[in-house]
N, C-alpha and C positions, 0 to 999 in steps of 0.2 A: 526452382526459379532460375531464370537466366542470370548470368553474372551482372552485378551492378543493380539488379532489381530487388527492392526490399518488399518482402511479403507483407501485406496489410495485417494488422493485429487481428486475431480471431476474437469473436465475442466472448467475454469472460465476466461481464457484470450483468446484473439483472436487466438493466435497460437495454444493453446491446444484444443480449440473448433474446429478449422480447422483440426487439426490432428485427432481428434475423428470422425469428419464427414468423412474424407477421409478413415479412417480405416473401417468404416461401408460400404462405397461405394465399397471399395476394396473387402471386404468380400462378398458382394452381387454379384459382378462381377465374383469372383472366383467360385461361386456356380451356376452362370447362364450358361445354356447349350449354346454352340456355341459362348461364349464370345471371342472377339479378343484377343489373347495372348499379342499382342503388346500394346493394350489399357490397359489391366490389368497391364502390366509391368509399363506403364507410370503413372497410378494411384498409384501403389505401391511406385514408386520412389517419387511421390509428397507427399504421406503419410509420407515416411521416412524423406523427407526434412523438413516437418512441425513438425513431432514428435521429431526429433533429435535436434532441435535448442536449446530448453531450457536446456536439459541435457548437451549440449556442452558448453553453456554459463556458467553453473554451474561448469563444470570441469575446465574451463579456468579462473575462478575468484578465487582470494585469499580465502583460507579457512576461514570459520567463526571461531570465538573463541570457546573454550569449553563451556563457559557460554551461548553463543548464540545457540550453537548446543543443549545444554540441554534444553533451553527454548523452542526451536522448537520441540524437542522430546516430552516434556510435553504437549505442545499445541496440537500436532497431536494425542497424546494418550488419551486426555480428551474426554469424551462423551458430546459434547455441546448440543446435542438434549435433554438432561435431565437437563440442567443447569437451575437454578432458576433465573439467571440473566436476562432472557427474551428470546424472540424468535429471530431468525435470526443470531445467533452466529454459526460460523463454522470454522473449521481449515483453510479453504481457505482464511480467512481474515488475516492470518499471512503474513507479508511483505516478509519474506524469505531471503535466502542467497544473491542472486545477488542484489536485491534492497537494502538490508541492507548495502552491500559494496558500492553501489552508494551513499547512504546517508552519509556513513563514509567519502567518497571522498569529498562530498560537505562540510562537516564540516572541513576537512583538508584544502581545497582550500579557503574557506571563513574565516578560523580561528575563526569560531563562538564559543563564550563562553556563550552566552545566547540563548537557543533554546526553542521554544514553539512547542509542539505537540498537535494537536487537533484531538483526537481519538486515543487511545493507544492500545486497545484490550489487548493481553497478554504481550505486552511490547518489542517485538523484535526490532522494529525500534528505540524505545527510548534507549534501551540498546546499540544498534549498534552505535548510535550517541554519547552516553555517553563515549563509548570506544575511540572515536576519539578526544575528547576534553581534555583540561588540567584539573588538579586537582581543579582549582578554577572555572571551568565551571559548568553550571547547565542546565539540561533538565527539563522543567516543562511540564508534560504530563497531558492532560485533558481526563478524562474517565467518562462516564455516569454511568456505572454499578459497584456498590461496590464489587460484587463478582469477576468480572473480574479484578478489581483493586487489590484485595487481592491476586489473582492468580499471577498477574504480580509482586507484591511486594515480594512475596515468592521467585520468580525467581531472582529478583534484589539482594536479600540478599545473594544469592549464588555467586554473582559476586564481583570482586575486585573494581568495579567502581559503584556499585549500589547506593552508597551514593551521587552520582552526580545527581540522578533522584528524583524529587519531583512530587507527584501525586495529582492532584486536582480533586476530585470526584464531579460530578454534571453536569448540562447543560453547555456546552462549552461557549455559548453566554454570560451566566451570569459570568463565570470565566473571559472572555475577558473584560467585563465591570469593574470588580473589578481590573484587572491588569491595565487597562487604568486609572482608578481613582487613582491608586497607582504610576502612572507615570513610569510603567515598559516598557522596550523596549527590542526587541529581534533581534538577528543577522540572525537567520534562523527560519522559521516556516514550519512545516510539517503538512499538512491537510490530514487526512485519517479517516473521521468520516461519519456521515449520509449524504448521497449524496444530498438530498433536502436542506440540511443546508449549502452546500458549498458556494453558492452565498452570503448568509448572513455573513458567517465567513470572506470571502474575503473583503466584504464591511466594516466590523468592523475594519479590519486591515488597509485598505487603507484610510478610513475616519478619523481615529484617529492618535495617535502618538505611536502606539505599535511597529512600524517598525523602527529599527535603520537605520542610513544612510548606504546605500549599502546592505540592507537586501535582502535575497532571500526567496521566498515562493515556496515550493514544494508541489504539489497536486497529490494525488494518485488516481488511477482508472479512469483516464480521457479518456480511450478508452471503458470502461464498456462493455466488451465482444463483442465489435463491434456494440452495439445497436445504438449509435448516428448516424451511416450512413446506417443502415439496415432498410428498409421500414416496415418490418413485426415485428420489435422489439419495443414494446411499454410499457415496465415496468416503474414503477414510478422512479426507479433509473436511467434507461436509458434516460428517458425524462429529468430528473434533470441534468444529466451530459451533454446532448446535449444542454440544455439551458445555462448551465454554460460555456461550451466551446464557444458557440456563443457570449455570453456576453463579454468574454475576447477580442474578435476581435474588439469590438466597444469601448473599454475603452482606451482612449489615455493617461491615467496616467501610463500605464504599457507596457512592452513588454514581450512576452512569447514564449516558444517553447514546443511543445508536443513531448515527446520522447516515441517511441514504446517499452518501457521496461515493461515486464510483462503485466499488464492490463492498461498501460499508466501512464506516470509520466509527469506532466506539471511543468516547472520551470518558475517563474514569478519574475520580478524585477520592482520596481517603477522607473519611469524616470522623474517625475515632480519636483524632488528636489535633 
């Protein structure tokens, strides 16, 4: 990409992948000799239905704060392909506007004052949740990569509520062990980290005392680009999410609902106490 030009995000959610596929099918039909105009029109309308949903959700959702907008801009402008923090980082990992507002609603509804985030990336979701809590609240965000943590911290310092966020750098499982040993408890937990680690993080939360009474766990990317239900999708992340989702259905300690927001958001609550 030329200097100063930000590459558009690639399709990474079921709806955007579907829109991308329909766009290509539409293009091929329009170029095909003798294509039925009525069929082309139906495919075009299907494409518009899929492609227009996310922009419409964005337009109908309360605007993000200037601090969140700036954090998102910086994240999308960064060249993650050259980051020394490691491979696999990309702007599409950003939670984004609509999901950020959903998390803020969860904080408001639960009146959470002690929030744990497992997997922070550049801090959009952490900052969104911090904006929704009181001055005495704290978001403790776990992040594996020191470089990404520094990036996020720089963004937090530009916000009026950045002091509500503490960052723990290192493997999240080790951080959870230290928090449990210190008898810490949390009202809301947001998991958005390495997908193969999801089951282990959830077990640490459910097996110990990290969850306060009535706590809610929100887990991101539980639709994983549609891979859990597509026969020809077999990436490691897709397999991990499929196994995680299946395990939830057999765990009688919890109840859960999978919401088709962006790439999937599962809400979980404990029911055994």
